[in-house]
KEKE-3310 file (N, C-alpha, C; in steps of 0.2 Angstrom, whole numbers, plus 5000, padded with zeros to 4 digits):
npx = (5118:5116:5106:5098:5093:5085:5076:5069:5063:5055:5047:5041:5033:5025:5019:5011:5003:4996:4989:4981:4972:4959:4954:4966:4973:4964:4966:4979:4981:4972:4978:4990:4984:4979:4989:4993:4982:4983:4995:4992:4983:4991:4999:5004:4997:5004:5016:5029:5034:5037:5042:5037:5042:5036:5043:5049:5059:5071:5073:5073:5064:5052:5041:5039:5035:5028:5011:5010:5021:5018:5007:5012:5015:5004:5002:5006:5013:5020:5028:5042:5048:5046:5054:5067:5068:5069:5081:5089:5087:5079:5066:5051:5049:5043:5050:5055:5058:5065:5064:5069:5075:5066:5058:5046:5032:5023:5013:4996:4984:4968:4957:4941:4933:4921:4906:4898:4907:4911:4916:4917:4919:4929:4940:4943:4946:4958:4966:4969:4976:4987:4993:4996:5005:5015:5020:5023:5034:5043:5045:5052:5045:5037:5024:5007:4995:4978:4966:4949:4933:4920:4930:4948:4955:4966:4983:4996:5012:5024:5040:5050:5055:5059:5045:5042:5036:5026:5021:5015:5005:4998:4992:4984:4975:4967:4950:4938:4924:4915:4902:4899:4904:4918:4924:4930:4938:4947:4953:4959:4969:4976:4982:4989:5000:5006:5010:5020:5030:5035:5045:5045:5036:5021:5013:5002:4985:4974:4957:4947:4931:4914:4905:4893:4896:4895:4905:4908:4905:4915:4926:4928:4931:4943:4951:4952:4960:4971:4976:4980:4990:4999:5002:4997:4989:4973:4964:4949:4941:4927:4917:4903:4886:4876:4866:4875:4873:4872:4883:4893:4895:4900:4912:4918:4921:4931:4941:4954:4951:4940:4935:4922:4917:4908:4906:4914:4921:4925:4938:4940:4932:4936:4949:4946:4940:4951)
npy = (4904:4908:4917:4917:4904:4906:4915:4907:4898:4907:4909:4897:4895:4906:4902:4892:4898:4906:4896:4891:4900:4905:4918:4926:4921:4925:4939:4941:4937:4946:4958:4958:4961:4973:4982:4991:5000:5005:5012:5022:5028:5034:5043:5059:5075:5079:5091:5095:5088:5075:5059:5042:5027:5011:4996:4979:4968:4956:4948:4947:4954:4954:4963:4968:4959:4951:4947:4934:4927:4929:4920:4908:4906:4902:4889:4873:4864:4872:4879:4875:4879:4893:4895:4892:4902:4912:4911:4912:4924:4927:4929:4937:4954:4971:4986:5001:5016:5032:5049:5058:5062:5054:5062:5059:5061:5050:5036:5035:5024:5022:5011:5005:4996:4992:4982:4981:4980:4967:4952:4952:4967:4969:4960:4966:4979:4977:4971:4982:4990:4982:4982:4996:4996:4989:4998:5009:5003:5001:5014:5018:5024:5029:5019:5019:5009:5010:5004:5007:5009:5016:5021:5023:5007:5000:5002:5000:5002:5004:5005:5012:5000:4983:4974:4965:4949:4942:4952:4960:4950:4949:4961:4963:4952:4956:4960:4970:4972:4982:4993:5005:5020:5031:5044:5055:5051:5042:5050:5060:5051:5049:5061:5063:5054:5060:5072:5067:5065:5077:5083:5078:5082:5080:5069:5055:5052:5039:5035:5022:5015:5010:5017:5029:5044:5058:5070:5084:5101:5110:5101:5097:5109:5112:5101:5103:5115:5110:5101:5109:5117:5107:5101:5088:5075:5069:5054:5046:5030:5023:5011:5004:4999:5007:5022:5037:5050:5056:5052:5056:5070:5073:5065:5071:5084:5080:5074:5075:5069:5056:5039:5029:5012:5000:4987:4973:4964:4968:4975:4984:4995:5003:5007:5016:5027:5033)
npz = (4985:5002:5004:4993:4994:5005:5000:4991:4999:5005:4994:4992:5003:5001:4989:4994:5003:4994:4986:4996:4997:4988:4985:4986:4975:4965:4967:4964:4951:4944:4948:4940:4927:4930:4931:4920:4920:4933:4932:4924:4933:4943:4938:4940:4935:4920:4918:4916:4905:4910:4909:4910:4903:4900:4898:4894:4903:4909:4924:4943:4951:4961:4962:4950:4941:4926:4923:4917:4923:4937:4938:4938:4951:4957:4953:4957:4948:4940:4948:4951:4939:4940:4951:4946:4936:4944:4951:4941:4937:4926:4924:4917:4917:4921:4915:4920:4913:4916:4911:4919:4935:4948:4960:4970:4979:4992:4987:4992:4997:4999:5005:5004:5016:5020:5023:5011:5001:5000:4992:4974:4972:4983:4979:4967:4971:4979:4970:4962:4972:4974:4962:4961:4972:4967:4957:4965:4971:4961:4957:4968:4978:4993:5000:5006:5013:5017:5026:5028:5037:5045:5052:5053:5050:5049:5045:5033:5030:5017:5013:4999:4993:4989:4995:5011:5008:5016:5023:5013:5009:5022:5023:5011:5013:5024:5029:5034:5034:5038:5045:5040:5030:5030:5022:5027:5038:5031:5022:5030:5036:5025:5022:5034:5031:5020:5026:5033:5024:5020:5013:5000:4985:4975:4979:4978:4981:4982:4981:4985:4983:4986:4991:4998:5005:5014:5017:5029:5023:5027:5029:5016:5009:5016:5013:4999:4999:5006:4996:4985:4992:4997:4985:4980:4972:4970:4966:4962:4963:4959:4963:4957:4952:4950:4947:4947:4951:4964:4971:4963:4964:4976:4976:4966:4971:4980:4973:4960:4948:4943:4941:4936:4940:4933:4928:4935:4928:4916:4907:4897:4898:4908:4905:4896:4903:4909)
capx = (5119:5111:5100:5094:5089:5080:5071:5065:5059:5049:5042:5037:5028:5020:5015:5007:4998:4991:4985:4976:4967:4956:4954:4972:4974:4960:4968:4986:4980:4969:4983:4994:4980:4977:4995:4992:4977:4986:5000:4988:4980:4995:5003:5002:4996:5011:5018:5036:5036:5039:5039:5040:5041:5036:5046:5049:5066:5071:5076:5069:5061:5045:5036:5038:5034:5022:5006:5011:5025:5014:5002:5016:5016:4998:5001:5011:5017:5024:5033:5049:5050:5047:5060:5073:5069:5070:5088:5093:5085:5076:5058:5049:5047:5042:5055:5053:5064:5063:5068:5072:5075:5060:5057:5039:5029:5021:5006:4992:4978:4962:4953:4935:4933:4914:4902:4896:4913:4913:4915:4920:4922:4935:4945:4945:4950:4964:4970:4972:4980:4993:4996:4999:5011:5021:5022:5027:5041:5047:5047:5055:5041:5034:5017:5003:4988:4974:4959:4944:4926:4919:4936:4954:4955:4973:4988:5002:5017:5029:5045:5051:5060:5055:5042:5042:5030:5021:5018:5010:4999:4994:4989:4979:4970:4963:4944:4934:4917:4912:4895:4898:4910:4919:4929:4934:4943:4952:4957:4964:4974:4981:4985:4995:5006:5009:5014:5026:5035:5034:5051:5043:5029:5018:5010:4995:4980:4969:4952:4944:4926:4908:4900:4891:4898:4895:4909:4906:4907:4921:4931:4929:4935:4950:4954:4954:4965:4977:4978:4984:4996:5004:5003:4996:4983:4968:4960:4943:4939:4920:4914:4896:4882:4870:4866:4879:4873:4873:4890:4898:4896:4905:4919:4921:4924:4937:4946:4955:4947:4938:4933:4917:4918:4902:4907:4921:4925:4927:4944:4941:4928:4940:4955:4943:4939:4957)
capy = (4907:4907:4922:4914:4899:4909:4918:4902:4895:4911:4909:4891:4897:4911:4898:4888:4903:4908:4890:4890:4906:4907:4925:4929:4920:4930:4946:4941:4937:4952:4963:4959:4964:4980:4986:4997:5005:5008:5016:5028:5032:5037:5048:5066:5079:5080:5098:5096:5083:5070:5053:5035:5022:5004:4991:4973:4966:4950:4949:4943:4959:4951:4968:4970:4953:4951:4942:4927:4925:4928:4915:4902:4905:4899:4882:4869:4861:4878:4882:4874:4883:4899:4895:4892:4908:4917:4910:4914:4931:4927:4930:4943:4959:4977:4990:5008:5021:5038:5054:5063:5059:5054:5063:5060:5059:5044:5034:5033:5020:5022:5005:5004:4989:4991:4976:4981:4979:4960:4948:4955:4973:4968:4957:4971:4985:4975:4970:4989:4991:4978:4985:5002:4995:4987:5003:5013:5000:5002:5021:5020:5029:5026:5017:5018:5006:5012:5001:5011:5009:5023:5023:5019:5001:4997:5006:4997:5007:5000:5009:5011:4995:4977:4973:4958:4946:4940:4959:4961:4946:4950:4968:4961:4947:4958:4963:4972:4971:4987:4995:5012:5022:5038:5047:5060:5047:5039:5056:5063:5047:5049:5067:5062:5051:5065:5077:5063:5065:5084:5085:5077:5084:5076:5063:5053:5048:5035:5033:5016:5015:5009:5019:5036:5047:5066:5074:5091:5106:5112:5096:5097:5115:5111:5096:5106:5119:5106:5098:5114:5119:5102:5099:5081:5073:5064:5050:5042:5024:5022:5004:5004:4998:5011:5029:5039:5057:5059:5050:5060:5077:5073:5062:5076:5089:5077:5071:5079:5065:5049:5034:5024:5005:4997:4980:4972:4959:4971:4979:4989:5002:5006:5011:5022:5032:5036)
capz = (4991:5007:5004:4987:4997:5010:4996:4988:5005:5006:4988:4992:5008:4998:4984:4998:5005:4988:4985:5001:4997:4981:4985:4985:4968:4961:4967:4961:4944:4942:4949:4934:4922:4932:4931:4915:4923:4939:4930:4922:4938:4948:4935:4942:4929:4917:4916:4914:4901:4914:4905:4911:4898:4903:4893:4897:4903:4913:4931:4948:4955:4962:4962:4943:4937:4922:4925:4915:4928:4943:4938:4940:4958:4959:4950:4959:4943:4937:4953:4949:4933:4943:4955:4942:4933:4949:4953:4935:4935:4919:4924:4913:4922:4918:4915:4920:4911:4918:4908:4924:4942:4951:4967:4970:4986:4993:4985:4998:4994:5004:5003:5008:5019:5023:5021:5004:4996:5000:4985:4968:4973:4987:4975:4962:4974:4981:4964:4960:4977:4973:4956:4963:4977:4963:4954:4970:4973:4955:4957:4974:4982:4999:4998:5012:5011:5023:5026:5032:5037:5047:5055:5049:5054:5048:5041:5031:5026:5013:5010:4992:4991:4988:5002:5013:5005:5020:5025:5008:5010:5028:5022:5006:5015:5029:5026:5040:5034:5043:5044:5036:5027:5031:5018:5031:5042:5027:5019:5036:5037:5019:5023:5039:5028:5016:5030:5036:5019:5018:5008:4993:4983:4970:4981:4974:4985:4978:4986:4981:4987:4982:4996:4998:5011:5013:5022:5030:5018:5030:5028:5009:5008:5019:5008:4993:5001:5007:4990:4982:4996:4997:4978:4979:4967:4973:4961:4965:4959:4962:4961:4957:4946:4950:4944:4953:4952:4971:4973:4959:4966:4982:4974:4961:4975:4984:4968:4954:4943:4946:4936:4939:4937:4934:4927:4938:4924:4910:4908:4892:4899:4913:4902:4892:4907:4912)
cpx = (5114:5105:5096:5090:5083:5074:5066:5061:5053:5044:5038:5031:5023:5016:5009:5001:4993:4987:4979:4970:4965:4956:4960:4974:4971:4963:4975:4985:4977:4974:4988:4990:4979:4983:4995:4988:4980:4991:4997:4986:4984:4999:5001:5001:5003:5012:5025:5039:5039:5037:5042:5038:5041:5038:5046:5056:5065:5075:5072:5066:5054:5039:5035:5036:5028:5017:5007:5016:5022:5010:5006:5016:5009:4997:5007:5016:5022:5029:5040:5052:5051:5053:5067:5074:5071:5078:5092:5092:5083:5069:5057:5046:5046:5048:5053:5059:5061:5067:5071:5071:5069:5060:5050:5037:5026:5014:5002:4986:4973:4957:4947:4934:4926:4911:4900:4901:4914:4912:4919:4923:4929:4941:4948:4949:4957:4969:4973:4977:4987:4997:5000:5005:5017:5024:5026:5034:5046:5049:5051:5052:5038:5026:5013:4997:4984:4968:4955:4937:4923:4925:4942:4955:4962:4977:4994:5006:5023:5034:5047:5056:5056:5052:5043:5035:5024:5017:5013:5004:4995:4989:4983:4974:4965:4956:4940:4927:4913:4905:4894:4905:4912:4925:4933:4940:4949:4956:4962:4970:4979:4985:4991:5001:5009:5013:5020:5032:5035:5040:5049:5036:5026:5016:5004:4991:4975:4963:4947:4938:4919:4903:4899:4893:4897:4899:4906:4909:4914:4927:4933:4933:4942:4954:4956:4960:4972:4980:4982:4990:5001:5006:5003:4990:4979:4964:4955:4942:4932:4918:4907:4892:4877:4871:4870:4879:4875:4880:4894:4900:4901:4912:4922:4924:4930:4942:4947:4952:4945:4936:4927:4918:4911:4902:4914:4924:4928:4933:4943:4937:4932:4946:4952:4942:4945:4961)
cpy = (4906:4911:4920:4909:4901:4912:4913:4899:4900:4910:4902:4892:4902:4907:4894:4892:4905:4902:4889:4895:4908:4915:4928:4927:4924:4937:4946:4941:4943:4958:4964:4962:4972:4985:4992:5002:5009:5013:5023:5032:5036:5042:5055:5069:5081:5088:5099:5091:5077:5063:5046:5030:5015:5000:4984:4971:4959:4951:4945:4948:4957:4957:4970:4965:4954:4946:4935:4923:4924:4922:4908:4901:4902:4891:4878:4866:4866:4881:4881:4878:4891:4900:4896:4899:4913:4917:4913:4921:4932:4927:4937:4948:4966:4981:4997:5013:5028:5043:5059:5060:5059:5056:5065:5058:5052:5042:5032:5030:5019:5016:5004:4997:4988:4985:4976:4980:4971:4957:4952:4962:4973:4966:4963:4977:4983:4973:4977:4991:4988:4980:4992:5001:4993:4993:5008:5010:5002:5009:5023:5025:5025:5024:5016:5015:5007:5009:5005:5008:5015:5026:5020:5013:4998:5001:5001:5002:5002:5005:5008:5006:4988:4975:4966:4955:4944:4947:4960:4957:4947:4957:4966:4957:4950:4961:4964:4972:4976:4989:5001:5014:5029:5040:5052:5056:5045:5045:5059:5058:5047:5056:5067:5059:5056:5070:5074:5064:5072:5086:5083:5079:5079:5069:5061:5050:5045:5032:5028:5014:5013:5013:5026:5038:5055:5069:5081:5096:5109:5108:5097:5103:5114:5106:5099:5111:5115:5103:5103:5116:5114:5099:5091:5080:5068:5061:5046:5036:5022:5016:5004:5003:5003:5018:5033:5047:5060:5058:5055:5067:5077:5071:5068:5082:5087:5076:5075:5075:5059:5045:5030:5017:5002:4989:4978:4967:4962:4976:4985:4996:5006:5010:5017:5028:5036:5040)
cpz = (4996:5006:4998:4990:5001:5006:4993:4993:5006:5000:4989:4997:5005:4993:4988:5001:5000:4986:4990:5001:4990:4980:4983:4978:4964:4961:4963:4953:4941:4943:4943:4928:4924:4932:4926:4918:4929:4937:4927:4928:4942:4945:4936:4935:4927:4915:4913:4909:4904:4911:4909:4906:4901:4897:4897:4897:4907:4919:4936:4953:4955:4961:4955:4938:4932:4924:4923:4920:4935:4944:4940:4947:4961:4957:4953:4954:4940:4942:4952:4944:4935:4947:4951:4939:4938:4951:4947:4933:4928:4918:4920:4918:4918:4919:4915:4918:4913:4914:4913:4931:4945:4958:4969:4977:4986:4988:4991:4995:5000:5002:5007:5010:5022:5020:5014:4999:4996:4993:4980:4969:4978:4983:4970:4965:4976:4975:4962:4965:4976:4967:4957:4968:4972:4959:4959:4971:4967:4954:4963:4978:4988:4997:5005:5010:5018:5022:5030:5031:5039:5051:5051:5053:5054:5043:5039:5027:5023:5011:5003:4990:4991:4995:5004:5011:5010:5023:5020:5008:5016:5026:5017:5009:5020:5025:5033:5040:5038:5041:5040:5034:5028:5027:5022:5035:5037:5024:5024:5037:5031:5020:5028:5036:5023:5020:5033:5030:5016:5013:5001:4991:4978:4973:4977:4980:4980:4982:4982:4986:4983:4986:4995:5005:5010:5019:5023:5024:5021:5028:5020:5007:5010:5015:5002:4994:5002:5001:4986:4986:4996:4990:4978:4975:4971:4967:4965:4960:4963:4959:4962:4951:4945:4946:4949:4953:4959:4973:4970:4961:4972:4980:4970:4965:4979:4979:4962:4948:4946:4940:4940:4935:4938:4933:4929:4934:4918:4911:4903:4894:4904:4910:4898:4896:4909:4907)
residu = (SER:ASN:GLU:THR:GLN:LEU:LYS:ILE:ALA:ASP:LYS:ILE:GLN:LEU:ALA:GLN:ARG:LEU:GLN:ALA:SER:PRO:LYS:LEU:GLN:ALA:ILE:ALA:GLU:LEU:ALA:GLY:LYS:LYS:ILE:GLU:ILE:ALA:ALA:LYS:MET:GLN:ARG:SER:LYS:VAL:LYS:GLU:GLY:ARG:THR:GLU:ILE:ILE:GLY:VAL:THR:THR:GLY:ASN:ASP:LEU:THR:ARG:LEU:LEU:PRO:CYS:GLU:LEU:VAL:LYS:LEU:THR:GLN:PRO:ALA:LEU:PHE:PRO:ILE:PHE:ALA:GLN:GLY:TYR:ILE:GLU:ARG:SER:LEU:LEU:GLN:ARG:GLU:LEU:ILE:SER:ARG:GLU:PRO:LEU:ALA:ARG:GLY:PRO:ILE:VAL:ILE:CYS:LEU:ASP:SER:SER:GLY:SER:MET:GLN:GLY:GLN:PRO:GLU:ILE:TRP:SER:LYS:ALA:ILE:ALA:LEU:ALA:LEU:LEU:SER:ILE:ALA:VAL:SER:GLN:LYS:ARG:HIS:CYS:ARG:ILE:LEU:HIS:PHE:THR:ASP:ILE:VAL:GLU:ARG:ILE:ASP:ASP:PHE:ALA:GLY:GLU:ILE:PRO:ASP:THR:ASN:HIS:VAL:ILE:ASP:CYS:ILE:GLU:LYS:PHE:TYR:ASN:GLY:GLY:SER:THR:SER:PHE:THR:ALA:ALA:LEU:LYS:GLY:ALA:PHE:ALA:SER:ILE:ARG:GLN:HIS:GLU:GLN:THR:LYS:LYS:ALA:ASP:VAL:ILE:LEU:ILE:THR:ASP:GLY:LEU:ASP:THR:PRO:SER:THR:GLN:PHE:ILE:GLU:GLN:TRP:GLN:THR:ASP:ARG:LYS:LYS:HIS:GLU:PHE:SER:CYS:TYR:GLY:ILE:LEU:ILE:SER:SER:GLY:ASN:LEU:SER:THR:TYR:ALA:SER:THR:ILE:ASN:LYS:LEU:CYS:ASP:ARG:TYR:VAL:GLN:ILE:THR:ASP:LEU:THR:GLU:ASP:SER:GLU:VAL:SER:ASP:CYS:LEU)
# end
């Protein structure tokens, strides 16, 4: 069909964009590995026995593909195999089974884009963002990705459906290399998104940063009040190799829970924290 051909043309363009950018390849590959971690991150505190089971099925939903399929996109020789699997809907993808209808608020990802994130921390943070976006789509939830330095630099909104590939790449490729970090700016932007989706509760805010920022006591107290009132969760992902006692107290006040990541190549220590 015409639409299938259009999608394949998109995929070829996507494959070319990925090949031209080692950073994107690294992010895509890592995102596959981070899916499990991301699934744990965004699961709101379970009270009513809400269960999502992740299985494996076949199909061509690009947001649910397993890493082994994503990798084919970065290899020219494997691309025809990928395209064929796409047409036949035989690619391996995750399956989400829900025991109850999901009416959950948006996932809002605050991505630190300050200069100190350059290199491995940037790749790592964006892999998590990509994995979370993929989960948001599979749960039909709105997802906002918010790049911040000392201000909000860029906001990308993805409705809970399969996103436009080029939009995803444009969003993930951007890096602002800013001088400082403002949690206040980022979290205010996150809260604005939650207010836009007032009809749904159980939103999740994920703050990914390596930076130290000290919001005012007034802001912290307001944020804690808002979290209770609007019933959303906030998770922190702290990327740092150092001793974090100073960071931790602030992050602790802002987030329901947080995880510290010291080794960006090691997966096991992360899953232990969550």
